[in-house]
C-alpha positions as CSV (number, residue, x, y, z in Angstrom):
1,M,-7.3,-19.9,8.1
2,S,-6.8,-19.6,4.3
3,G,-8.4,-21.2,1.4
4,P,-8.7,-21.3,-2.4
5,G,-10.2,-17.8,-2.5
6,T,-7.2,-16.2,-0.6
7,E,-4.8,-14.2,-2.8
8,D,-1.3,-13.0,-1.9
9,L,-1.0,-9.2,-1.8
10,L,2.2,-7.2,-2.2
11,I,2.3,-3.6,-1.0
12,V,4.8,-1.5,-2.9
13,G,6.2,1.0,-0.4
14,A,7.0,0.7,3.3
15,G,6.2,4.2,4.6
16,G,3.2,5.5,6.4
17,F,0.6,5.0,3.7
18,A,1.9,1.5,3.0
19,R,1.8,0.6,6.7
20,E,-1.8,1.9,7.0
21,T,-2.8,-0.2,4.0
22,A,-1.1,-3.3,5.5
23,Q,-3.3,-2.7,8.6
24,A,-6.4,-2.4,6.4
25,V,-5.5,-5.7,4.8
26,R,-5.2,-7.3,8.2
27,D,-8.5,-5.9,9.3
28,V,-10.2,-7.2,6.1
29,A,-8.8,-10.7,6.9
30,A,-9.9,-10.4,10.5
31,A,-13.5,-9.5,9.4
32,D,-13.5,-12.5,7.0
33,R,-12.3,-14.9,9.7
34,A,-14.9,-13.5,12.2
35,Q,-17.6,-14.5,9.6
36,G,-16.1,-18.0,9.2
37,R,-14.6,-17.7,5.7
38,A,-11.2,-17.7,4.2
39,P,-9.5,-14.2,4.1
40,R,-9.7,-12.4,0.8
41,W,-6.0,-11.4,1.1
42,R,-2.8,-12.8,2.6
43,L,-0.3,-10.0,3.1
44,A,2.8,-11.4,1.4
45,G,5.0,-8.4,2.4
46,H,6.3,-5.0,1.2
47,L,8.5,-4.1,-1.7
48,D,10.6,-0.9,-1.4
49,D,13.4,0.6,-3.5
50,D,15.4,1.6,-0.4
51,P,18.0,-1.2,-0.1
52,A,18.5,-0.4,3.6
53,L,14.9,-1.8,4.2
54,H,15.4,-5.1,2.4
55,G,14.9,-8.0,4.7
56,R,13.6,-5.9,7.6
57,E,10.2,-6.2,9.2
58,V,7.8,-3.3,9.1
59,D,5.0,-3.8,11.6
60,G,5.5,-7.6,11.3
61,A,5.6,-7.7,7.5
62,V,8.9,-8.3,5.7
63,V,10.3,-6.0,3.0
64,L,11.1,-8.6,0.3
65,G,13.2,-6.4,-1.9
66,G,12.8,-3.7,-4.5
67,S,9.6,-2.8,-6.5
68,Q,10.7,-4.7,-9.6
69,R,10.2,-8.0,-7.7
70,V,6.5,-7.7,-8.6
71,H,7.6,-9.3,-11.9
72,E,9.1,-12.3,-10.1
73,L,6.1,-12.8,-7.9
74,G,3.6,-12.9,-10.7
75,D,0.8,-14.7,-8.8
76,A,0.4,-11.9,-6.2
77,R,-1.9,-8.9,-6.5
78,V,-0.4,-5.5,-6.0
79,V,-1.2,-2.1,-4.5
80,V,1.3,0.9,-4.9
81,C,1.3,2.9,-1.6
82,V,3.8,5.7,-2.0
83,G,3.6,9.5,-2.0
84,S,3.5,12.5,0.2
85,P,2.8,16.2,-0.1
86,R,6.5,16.7,-1.0
87,D,6.2,14.4,-4.0
88,Y,2.6,13.3,-4.7
89,A,3.5,12.4,-8.3
90,V,5.7,9.5,-7.3
91,R,2.9,7.0,-7.4
92,A,2.1,7.7,-11.0
93,R,5.8,7.4,-12.0
94,L,6.2,4.1,-10.2
95,V,3.0,2.6,-11.7
96,R,4.2,3.6,-15.1
97,R,7.6,2.1,-14.5
98,L,6.3,-1.2,-13.3
99,G,4.1,-1.5,-16.4
100,L,1.7,-4.1,-14.9
101,P,-1.7,-4.9,-16.4
102,A,-4.7,-3.6,-14.5
103,S,-5.6,-7.2,-13.6
104,R,-2.6,-7.3,-11.3
105,Y,-3.8,-4.5,-9.1
106,A,-6.0,-5.0,-6.1
107,T,-8.6,-2.6,-4.7
108,V,-8.3,-2.5,-0.9
109,V,-11.3,-1.3,1.1
110,H,-11.3,-1.2,4.9
111,P,-14.2,-3.1,6.4
112,T,-15.5,0.0,8.1
113,A,-15.7,2.0,4.9
114,A,-19.2,2.7,3.6
115,V,-19.5,2.5,-0.2
116,S,-22.9,2.9,-1.9
117,G,-24.0,0.4,-4.5
118,S,-24.1,3.3,-7.1
119,S,-20.4,4.2,-6.5
120,V,-17.4,2.7,-8.3
121,L,-13.7,2.2,-7.6
122,G,-10.7,1.7,-9.9
123,A,-7.9,-0.8,-9.8
124,G,-5.1,-0.1,-7.3
125,S,-7.1,2.3,-5.1
126,V,-7.2,2.1,-1.3
127,L,-10.0,3.3,1.0
128,L,-8.9,3.4,4.6
129,A,-11.1,3.3,7.8
130,H,-14.4,5.1,8.1
131,C,-14.5,6.5,4.6
132,V,-17.9,7.2,3.1
133,L,-19.0,7.3,-0.5
134,T,-22.6,8.3,-0.6
135,A,-24.2,8.1,-4.0
136,A,-22.9,7.8,-7.6
137,V,-19.3,8.6,-6.6
138,R,-16.6,7.6,-9.1
139,V,-13.1,7.0,-7.8
140,G,-10.4,6.3,-10.4
141,C,-7.3,4.0,-10.3
142,H,-4.4,4.2,-7.8
143,V,-6.3,6.7,-5.6
144,A,-5.3,7.1,-2.0
145,V,-8.4,7.8,0.3
146,M,-7.2,8.3,3.8
147,P,-9.3,7.7,7.0
148,Q,-12.6,9.5,7.5
149,V,-12.9,11.0,4.1
150,V,-16.5,11.8,2.9
151,L,-17.3,11.9,-0.8
152,T,-20.9,12.9,-1.5
153,H,-23.2,12.5,-4.4
154,D,-21.8,12.7,-7.9
155,D,-18.2,13.4,-6.9
156,T,-15.5,12.3,-9.3
157,V,-11.9,11.6,-8.2
158,G,-9.3,11.1,-11.0
159,D,-6.5,8.5,-11.2
160,F,-3.5,9.0,-8.8
161,A,-5.3,11.6,-6.7
162,T,-4.7,11.7,-2.9
163,L,-7.4,12.7,-0.4
164,A,-5.8,13.0,3.0
165,S,-7.5,12.2,6.3
166,G,-10.7,14.1,7.0
167,V,-11.3,15.6,3.6
168,R,-14.9,16.5,2.8
169,L,-16.2,17.0,-0.7
170,G,-19.5,18.6,-1.4
171,G,-21.7,17.2,-4.1
172,G,-20.6,17.2,-7.7
173,V,-16.9,18.0,-7.0
174,R,-14.4,17.0,-9.6
175,V,-10.9,16.2,-8.3
176,R,-8.8,15.8,-11.3
177,R,-5.9,13.4,-12.1
178,G,-3.1,13.4,-9.6
179,A,-4.4,16.2,-7.3
180,Y,-3.5,16.2,-3.6
181,V,-6.1,17.4,-1.2
182,G,-4.6,18.0,2.3
183,A,-6.0,16.8,5.6
184,G,-9.2,18.3,6.8
185,A,-9.8,20.3,3.6
186,L,-13.4,21.2,2.7
187,V,-14.4,21.6,-1.0
188,R,-17.5,23.4,-2.0
189,E,-20.1,21.6,-4.1
190,Y,-19.4,21.5,-7.9
191,A,-15.9,23.0,-7.5
192,E,-13.1,21.5,-9.5
193,V,-9.7,20.7,-8.1
194,G,-7.2,20.8,-11.0
195,A,-4.9,18.1,-12.1
196,W,-1.6,17.8,-10.2
197,S,-2.6,20.7,-7.9
198,L,-2.1,20.7,-4.1
199,T,-4.6,22.0,-1.6
200,G,-3.2,22.7,1.8
201,I,-4.2,21.3,5.2
202,G,-7.5,22.6,6.6
203,S,-8.3,24.7,3.5
204,T,-11.8,25.8,2.5
205,V,-12.1,25.6,-1.2
206,L,-14.8,27.9,-2.5
207,A,-13.6,28.3,-6.1
208,D,-12.0,26.1,-8.7
209,V,-8.3,25.3,-8.1
210,P,-6.3,25.5,-11.3
211,A,-4.2,22.6,-12.5
212,G,-0.6,22.6,-11.3
213,E,-1.0,25.2,-8.5
214,V,-0.8,25.2,-4.7
215,W,-3.7,26.7,-2.9
216,A,-4.3,27.0,0.8
217,G,-6.2,29.0,3.5
218,T,-9.8,29.9,4.3
219,P,-10.9,30.7,1.7
220,A,-8.2,28.9,-0.3
221,R,-6.0,31.2,-2.4
222,R,-3.1,30.6,-4.7
223,L,0.3,30.4,-3.0
224,R,2.5,29.3,-5.9
225,R,2.9,26.9,-8.7
226,A,3.2,23.2,-7.9
227,A,6.5,21.4,-7.5
228,D,8.4,20.4,-10.6
229,A,7.5,16.7,-10.3
230,A,3.8,17.5,-10.4
231,L,4.3,20.0,-13.3
232,A,6.2,17.3,-15.2
233,E,3.2,14.9,-14.9
234,L,0.8,17.7,-16.0
235,A,3.0,18.4,-19.1
236,R,3.2,14.7,-19.8
237,D,-0.6,14.3,-19.7
238,A,-1.0,17.3,-22.0
239,E,1.4,15.8,-24.6
240,A,-0.4,12.4,-24.6
241,P,-2.1,12.0,-28.0
242,D,-5.4,10.9,-26.6
243,G,-5.1,12.5,-23.1
244,P,-3.9,10.6,-20.0
245,A,-4.4,6.9,-20.2
246,A,-6.4,5.5,-17.3
247,D,-8.1,2.4,-15.9
248,A,-11.7,3.1,-15.2
249,P,-13.6,1.5,-12.3
250,V,-16.2,-1.2,-12.8
251,P,-19.6,-0.8,-11.2
252,A,-19.8,-2.6,-7.9
253,R,-22.7,-3.9,-5.9
254,A,-21.4,-2.7,-2.5
255,S,-23.1,-3.0,0.9
256,A,-22.7,-0.6,3.7
257,H,-19.5,-2.5,4.6
258,S,-17.9,-2.2,1.2
259,T,-18.6,-5.8,0.0
260,E,-19.7,-7.0,-3.4
261,D,-21.7,-10.0,-2.2
262,G,-22.2,-9.6,1.5
263,A,-19.1,-11.7,2.1
264,G,-16.5,-9.1,2.6
265,R,-15.1,-9.4,-0.9
266,W,-14.4,-6.5,-3.2
267,P,-14.8,-6.8,-7.0
268,G,-11.9,-6.7,-9.5
269,T,-11.4,-4.0,-12.1
270,R,-10.7,-3.9,-15.8
271,M,-9.3,-1.5,-18.4
272,G,-11.7,1.2,-19.5
273,S,-12.0,4.9,-20.2
274,P,-10.7,7.6,-17.8
275,V,-12.9,9.1,-15.1
276,A,-11.0,12.4,-15.2
């Protein structure tokens, strides 16, 4: 079943994160149908810049071509789902290259995620299954929040950050722009995870992580500087005349099942000031 409220959705990327997001979109649609309404999204397919994938199916969704096709398919909403610990700056580079307005970007929230009414999300962000945002949490734009992440009161997550599965943030933590926090990491309350830094799997962060560094262990300690791609983004942000440009989230009236109006529909976003 579809209807006038159903929008086409393109997922840029065809790797693991993109496939997980596609499944979240299907789960949102299933939840809508179970409640007798038209789905919020219709998964139109993937876009990927690997020519070998063009025309192939990925978990039943077709790779329609390269990322630039977003400009041909102008009626579809978009989420950019690329990146890994090897290059976690790629999402920022791709969003910048595509040059789309904030209004083109969807915010995808799995129906099992719990997002408080005092928390806000930015355009292009994805929350996967069983995430929790407790109170007054601010998540920026194009943020990847993997399954079972817990963000507690007053946490702030900057644009393009990645929180891998099972991350737990204490209250008042600031994860700065583009940071990557590895699976299962624990971050002490009021700590700061610096821009374009990387925190290793299973780390326990008891002190601030400086920008552009790799930290790991229990307690987490400095291992080395971040990769060149992340350092290039850090330098680019520093050179911006007014700091890094960002889309800010819009306050959302969210139920325990991440809905704006009790009908499984997530609000749009607009341009604004940065959250980090």
